[in-house]
Each structure stands twice: as structure tokens, then as C-alpha cells.
C-alpha angles and dihedrals in degrees: 000000000000145000112248136178121221124194127195124193130216097275090051091057098031095131141358093274091055091045087056089052090051090049089054090054091050091048089052091057091048090051089053087061098256125140109230142206115184124201117196137192126216117279111276111284096010097104092051089052093049092048090051090052093052091049092049092048091053096053116116113267120259118274114282095026119108118241145100103304090189092064099103098129118058120241101265092222091057090040088061092050090056103040093044089064093081094066091043090059094048094048091052093047093049092048090051091049093049092050090049087055092053097260115127108234144151134189123246123198121208094261091049097054086036111234100184115208142174120269095253097117115211094023106034122165123227113248100178146336108217092177099169097139093045092046090055090051091051091048088054090058101263120134110231112216107198126196105234128213093040141086142154123276127202109290090041093273124150112253132189129213102220129255113330089023094133090071088053091047091052097052092043091051090048089053092044095054094038094245118187090222143002116219115201108200114199141147094278127067098231146311115314132204086250141336106312089208088067099032112032089190093060111132129224111240117228091202136012129183118246090241092053093049091048091054093045092049093048093045098054110288107133100199096097135017113250097235092053090057091047091055092045090052094044094051095031093236110170102231126194127199115205142149123270090210099046101026095160094055117089120297129183125253121214107213146146118299090243090063092063113085101187113052109187118193091249125028100180150351120235130185139187128198092185094092136122129184127213125187125193110202127211098002113173109261099229139123113282098026093112091051090049089056105037098036094066090042090055091047088053091053095249114152106214115205122172119027131186129174127197120194115215124235093259091056091225102093137035140198112228123196127187138164135225136164118290090243090059096045098096092044090051093049091049092051091050093048092048091055097038093122092056095045096041097201119167097219141352128214130183143179138184094196093098137095137194123235120188139186116210132190140135086217090073089082091068102030119075120205098038094124093045090055089054094049093045093049093052092046091053088056092049093247115149119217114222102178134009130200129174144187132180093278105024144049119199128190132189114223139163109289093234090069099052099104093042090051095048093049093046094049093045089057095040092059092044094243096137116116115248 
């Protein structure tokens, strides 16, 4: 039949009973004649526990006890050794369960596959999956159970990919073994036009283009991790999102734009509450000022998102506004203050009481007036737009956080996304 990759998240493997359920789903694919690689996350809650242990171990020793009192942050290489253990346990348990059910299986850790990564421990990026040994085992009828979230960095050190990294592992493994499809099993039955908790009439999408899913993931949708979508799009791996608990119901397929017949102007509405806004007032309007601002922010590891610049009436100064995540707000403010003499701003203001709402759709390319509908709809609801950013297939606006749900519901209806 075909070689497929299956991925199961933490809630899907939360205990032995659920691992048995996952094993039954894997066995079903084997009985259909498919060759299978399975990628698993740690059992629900395990990674948080392991992270807490590493942080506790790195705390300065109590007063009067010798030791390195500066050791408040764990060595990231050892951090990876500890937190990668959760996936190792799950992969072993699933392999044991499959063998007990009569399905030949073995576990593969990241270094055994190998999943080669960069040396940035804690948030490594996958550089290649030359899985020749594992591919041969799969071809010989053995189910490969791969520990997600982890890989091997230069120097043969365990590395981890950051939160959500098991999705990335799964798609990378699928690409590495030439799988016909990657199935991401989770606790939802697909990708919806928006968050069903806010809009009960949100519809499940049968198909979504890679580009659309990438925008939705990066703009707040939590169904898939952004890097996993990037890899799926780069290697053109058809990727399906479906529920572990209702696997025969629906699902959403990530695919090429050409495979989608009906291209509506807007496919979905995404939102993010994890936003902060910073405004530098009366910055000299001169060449190099943007570099003086955003260079130090980059050096401080601040990921700047939306940017807007307003030139004053005298043409000599400008107000510059940008956004970042709330977790990066203090770091951003510190970087700006440190380089105040170079930037020469008159004042700086900031707020975390904002949110980003976005409309996404490949159909925007061929439908004029999509943005005006968004702006008109928000105006009719009395919602003020603070910042706007656009791309070929999305429009994002920054608004007061208190209006997020109202904005999402209004836009969902305005673009006729509500289920009948």
C-alpha cells in the first residue's frame, strides 16, 4: 500500500489505556497493508514536570553551602538530556504495547534515527533526517516508534526542538522516509475556520493550503506548530490533522493550493492575545534610525512583528510603533533603554492590553475588497484599529484585547464562514 507517518500528542498517550488505544490505531494501519512510522510526544504533563525539575536543580544553593551561586539557569545541554526523557518513555511503552498485540515494533530515539539538528539546545532546528537504517526496518515490516521533540546535535549530544517540537519531528520523519502522508492525531478533529469556543458555527475545513495553514499557525491558531507546517510545505508532504478519539470523523488535509477547487476570499480567522505594543515618540527621522532600533532588539532575541511609522508635521521626527510577544516586552524595553543615546527618542510608551486578529485566505489574490470588508466590519462594531499589517494572503490588525471575541465573531459572519 503506502508508507505513512503517524503522530500522537501528549493527551493521546496520557496513560497506558490511551497508549493501548493508539496502538490499536497503528495496528489498523498495518492491517490495511501500510508501512508505518509513529512519532510520539511525552505523556501529558510529563514535560512540565521535567522542566520544573531542571529549574529546581539549577537554583543557587542555600546560604552557607559551597557551590556556584551564579548557577540559576540550567546548562541547556543537560536540560535537553532531562526533558527529552518524556518522549523516550512513551516510545518504549508504545513499542512494548504493539509487540504485545502481535505487531512487530521497536523504538527509535532521535540520535538513532538520526534526526540531525543545529546546536541551539532547547530550540534546535532540524537539518536533516538520513533515516536509512530505520527506513530499511520499516520496509521489512517493522513499525518504527520514534521519540518526538528530540534529535542529535553536533558532538553527539541530545537536542530538543522546543515546545510543539513533536509535530515538527513527525513531518521531518515523514519527509525523511518518503512517506505518502503524515497523519497528526490530536484532541481536535481538524482545522476550523476559527476557534469553535468563540464561534460555535465555525466549520471544519476538509482541505487547507500549506500557505494558509502556515499563516494561521503563526498568527495564533494552535492546531499545528509553525515549523511543522514549514517542513510540510517545503517537502510537499500531504499532512492530515484528525482526532485520536474520533479518527473516522472528518479531519483536515494540508495540501497544495492547486488541490483546492473552491478558493473563497477568506478561509479562516485567527487571533492572538499574546501581544504587546511599544511606541517610540519623536524619534529623529533620519537614515539609520530603524537599524538603531531593531538591531539591538534582534541582538536581544526579540521577535518584532507588526511595525508602523508616522512622520510628524515638521518632517524631522517620527513616531514608531511595533509589536512583540508579551514575554519579550521587558527584554525589548531594556534593549531600547540601553541604546537610548543612539536612538534619541523623546519618550516610550507600551501596553500589553492588545490582541491581534487576522483574516487568512489564498482567495484574497483574486478577490478585491477583502481588506475593506474587514475594516468596515470592525468600524460598525466600534472597534478601533491600532496597527495594520498585510501579506498576499492575510490581513492582520491590532485591537484592544477586550474586543477580540466580538471581532472574531463579526468577521466570521462578514466573510460568510458560519456553518449553515
